[in-house]
N, C-alpha and C positions, 0 to 999 in steps of 0.2 A: 405452380412450378416458378421458382424465382431464379432470375439470370443476370449475371454481373458480365459486362464486357468493358474492357478497358481499351482505349484506341490511342494511338500516338499518330495523328494526322488522320489519314482514311484507312489506316492500318489496325487491324485488331490484335493486339499484342497478348492479350489474355483473355478467357473466356471462363466461367466457372457455371453452374446450373446445379440446382437441388429443387426436390420436390418434398412437400410438408403436407399434412392433413388439415392444418388451419392457416388462414392467411396472415394471421397476426404473427405466426412461428415463421413465416417466410420473410415479412417485413422485418421482423427482429435481426433474422441472419443476414440479411441484407445490409443494414445497417452497421451490424457488427464487422462483416466481411469487408466492406467498403472502408471502415476506420483502419482494419488491419492490412489491406493493400495500399492505404493513403500513406503508412509511416515509409520513412525513408530506407531504401534498400530493399524494400518487400519485393517489388518485382524483380529484382535481380536474382532476389534468392530463388524466385519461382523458376527462373530460367536456368539455374543451375543443375547439373545433373543428379538425380536422385535415382541410384540403383538400389538393388535390395543389398541387405547387411552382407549377405552370402558373398555376393558378387563384389562387395567392397574387401572383402578379406581376400578374395581371389586375386585382385588387383593388387593388393597389399604383397601377398607372397610372390607374385609373377615379378612385380617392380624390385622388390627387395634384393640388394647385393650381397645383403648379409646372411649367414645360414642360420634359419631357424634353428633354436635348440629342441631337443626332444620333446621337451614338456611343453613348449609354447606350439609347437606345430601340432600336437596332439589335442590341445586345448582349443585351437581354432579351428582345427577339424571338426570337432565336436559342436561348437557354436554355430558352425556353418551348415551344420546338418539339423539343426533345430528349426523348429515352427517360426519360431520368432525372426530368425534370419531370412526367412522367405521373403518378409515384409520389407517395404522400402524404408532407407535409413530414417527419413525424416519423420516417419510416421510411429517410430519406438519412442517411448516416453521412459522417464526415468523408473516409473511404476513397472513399467513392463521388465527392465533388468532386475529390479528389485525380485518379482515373481520369478523371473528366469532362476535367480541364485536360490529362492527357497527350492524351486522344483528339482533341482542338480541331485538334491539329497547326499550331499558330502559335506564331510567336516568344514566349519568355517574357515580354516586357511585355506582350502583347496578353493572356497568360494572366493576367498580373496585373491587367489591367484589367478583364476578365471577373469575377474574384474580388471585386473591389472594388465592382463594381455588384450582383453577389449577395449581398454583405455589407449592402447598404443595404436589402435586402428582408427578410433575417433582423434586423436591429437593429430593425425597426418592425413585424414580424408579431406578436409576443408582447405589448409594450404597448399597441399599437394595437387588436388584434382576439382577443386572446388565443389566438392560433394556437399548435399545438406546434410551435413552430420555434426550437431552442436556438442562440442566437448562437456558443456555444463551438463548434458542429459546424463553421462556416466558418472560425471563427478557428484551430482546428486543422489545417483543410484547408491554410490559406495558410500557417500555419507549416512544415508537412511539404512542402509544393510550393516554399518559398523553399531549405528545407535541400535538397532534392533538385536545384535549381537549374531547376524547371520554371517558376518566375516569378523576374522582376527587373524594377527601375525601367527607365523609359524612357530609351534612350540619348539623350543631348545631339545634337541635329544641328547642323552648322555649315555645312550647305548654303545657299550666296548665288548669285544669278544672276549672272551675268555681263552685260556691257552687249551683247554679242552675242547672248545668247539672248533677253534683253529685245527688242532690235531686231528680232529674228525674229517673236516673238510680237505686238509692236505693229504690224508691217506685216501680219502675218496678220490681225488683227483689224479693220485698216483694209480689206482685200481683202474680208472677209465682214461688213462693218458694215451692208449692207443686208439680209442674212438674219438677224439677230440683233437685237433691240430693246435688249439689254443693252450699254450702252457700256464695253466692256471694256478699252478703251484709257484712259479716265478712270479706271475702277475700279482697275487695275493701279497707275497712277501715285498714286492716291490712298493706297492701302494702302502702298505704299513709305514715302510722305513724311508720313503721318498714322500709320504703325506700326498700324494697327487690323487687327483679324481681320476674316473676311469676314461672320460675323454681325453684328459691331458697326457695320461699315459700313452694312448695309441696315436698321439699326435708328435711326442718327443721323438727328435732323431740324433744320429751319432754326430751329424754336423754341428749341433749346438752344444756338444760336451766340451768341457774345458776340465779336463783331466787333472791340470795343476792345481786349480783353485780348491777344491773342485767344487763345480756348479753346471749348471744345466738350463738352458732358456725352456720355459714355459709359454709356448706360444697362445695366442688368443684365452688368457688366463679367464675365466669367468669372474665378472665382476658387477654389482648392481647397476652402474651408469654406464659400462661398455663392456664389450668383448672382443670383436673383433680389432686386432692390431693392440690388443693389451697385452704386449710380451713382456715376460717378467723372467728376470734371471735368479733361479733359486738355487740356493745351496744343497749338495747332496751330501748325506749322512756317510760315514763310511761304508754301511752296510748298503745303501742304495747303490753307491757308488760300485761296490763290489759285483752287485748283481749285473749293474749295464755293463762292466767289463767283461763278465762272463758271457755275455750275449754278443760282444763284439770279437767277430773272427780274427780281424786284422785291424792294426793301427789306421788304415785307408778305408776301411769300411763305411759305407754311407746308406743314408735311408733311415726309414722309422726302426726305433729299437724295439718296439712291440706293434708289429704290422698286423694288428687283427682288430676287429668290429668291436666298439665299444658296448653295443647293443648286444652282442654275443656274449661279452664277458659277464655283464648285469644278468642275462638269463640264466648262463651256466652256474651262477654263484646262488642266485635265487632257487633255481631247480634244486641244486645240491643242498641247501638250507632245509626245504620242503623236505626231500627225501630224507636227511638225516634228523629230522624232528628240531632242528635248531629254530627257535621263535624270535621274530622281529629284529633278525638281523640284515642290514643293507651292507651294499659294498661299501657306500659312502662312510659307514661307521670303521670299516678300516684306515681311513684318514684322520678319523675323530681318536682312535686310538694310537695312531702314530704320533701326533700331534701331542696329546697329554702325556705320552710316553717321554718325551724331549723335556717337559717341565718334571715329570718324575726324577729324571736324571740330574735336575739341578741347572737346566738350561736357563738363562734371562731371556726376557720377552724379546729383544732384538734379535737374539741368535737363533729362538724358534721361528719369529716372522721371518726370517732369512730362507728358512727351509719352506716354510708353509706358504709364502707369498701373502699372507695377509699385510694390509696397509695400515689399519687400526688396532688398537687395543680393545675396543669395542667389539668388532669383529672377530677378534681372536681368542677373546676369552670364554667363549661359548663351548670352547674345546676343551677347557682346562679342567677336564674332571679327574683330579689326582686320586689316584685310589693305593698306591703305595710310594715308597722311596726306592730308588734303585732301578734295574733294567730286568723287568720280568721276562724278557728275550735272551738274558744271558746263558742260558744253556738249552735254548730250544733248537731242538735237532734239525728242524726243516729249514732254518735259516742257512745252516752250514751246507745243506744239501744243495741250495740255490746258488752257492758262491763256490768260485774256485779258492779265493782266498779274502780275507778283509784286509784292505789297505790300511797303512798306517797314515793318519793325519796329525801332522807337527801345529 
C-alpha cells in the first residue's frame, strides 16, 4: 500500500492511498504522483468541485436564463442519460468522448452537433462554477473525431416541395381541419411566403407589424452566435402581409399572429408527409423554397436578405437553388384561399 499525505502546518489537506502487487510499482506511483501534486495549482484543482457530467449538465440547464433550443435540449438529455455522464467530469478523457461519438451510431453531422453542445458545457463549467472540467479535453476530442471522419459539417439541403406535393398537403389539412385547431393551410402558406422558421412563426405578434412598410419584427431570430435578443425587422412579401391581415380581426388586435405550438406544427407536417407518401420533406424546406422563389422572381441579394433576415451572402446562398424563372405560385389556388386579398406594394 502506498499513501501520500500533504500537510499545511499540522493539518492534512490532502490524502491518497493506492495498493499494488509489487513494491516497485508502488514507489513509482508515489514518485509520479508527488511530482504531479507539486506542480503550481495542483492542490487548488483537487479542492475544486468535481460532480458527474450529468450533474454539470443539470446545473447548466437550471442556471441558464436562455431558453434551450429543442435540438440542444434533446442532445443534452441524451448525453446526461449516458453511462459516460455518470462519471465525474475530471475523469472523462478526450478518448472517452471520441468513443462516445462512435457509439452514437448517427451521421457525422449529428455527432458534430453533439460535440458542439457538449463544448458549451465545458466552456462554462470551470469559469462559472470552478468545476474540474478542462475545455481542452473536448477540443481534442473534436479534433480527433474530425480527422477520423466521425464528424463533419451539415450538408446543404436543396430539397424544395413541388406544387403537386403541396397540393396533397393542403388538401389533406383541408379534410382534417375539424380535427385540428392548428390552421396548417395558413401556416404552410405563411412559411413559404414569409420565409420564416416554424418557431419564429409562432412568436410573431400583431404589435410588431408595420403595415405601411410593410415589415414585421422577428424576435430572437436563430443565429450561430446569438439567439435571445437577436431581434430583426424583416420585410413582408405581399403574399405574407395578406395572410397576416387576414388573421387580424381588427386594427387594434394584439397578441401572437399564430398562437400555436411549434412542435405541434412540426409533428402535424411530418405525420402528413408520411401518410401521403411524401419523402424527405421537412417543414424547414418551405423556408428554403420561399427564399429560392424570390431569386427566381429576379430579386437582388439585399432585397431577399431583407425578407429572410440573413446577414451574409455566405449564409444566404445555400438557399439559392433556382429551378425556373418567374413565380411558380402565380396560379396556385391555395394561396388565394388563405387571403382575403393581396395588397398592392408600391
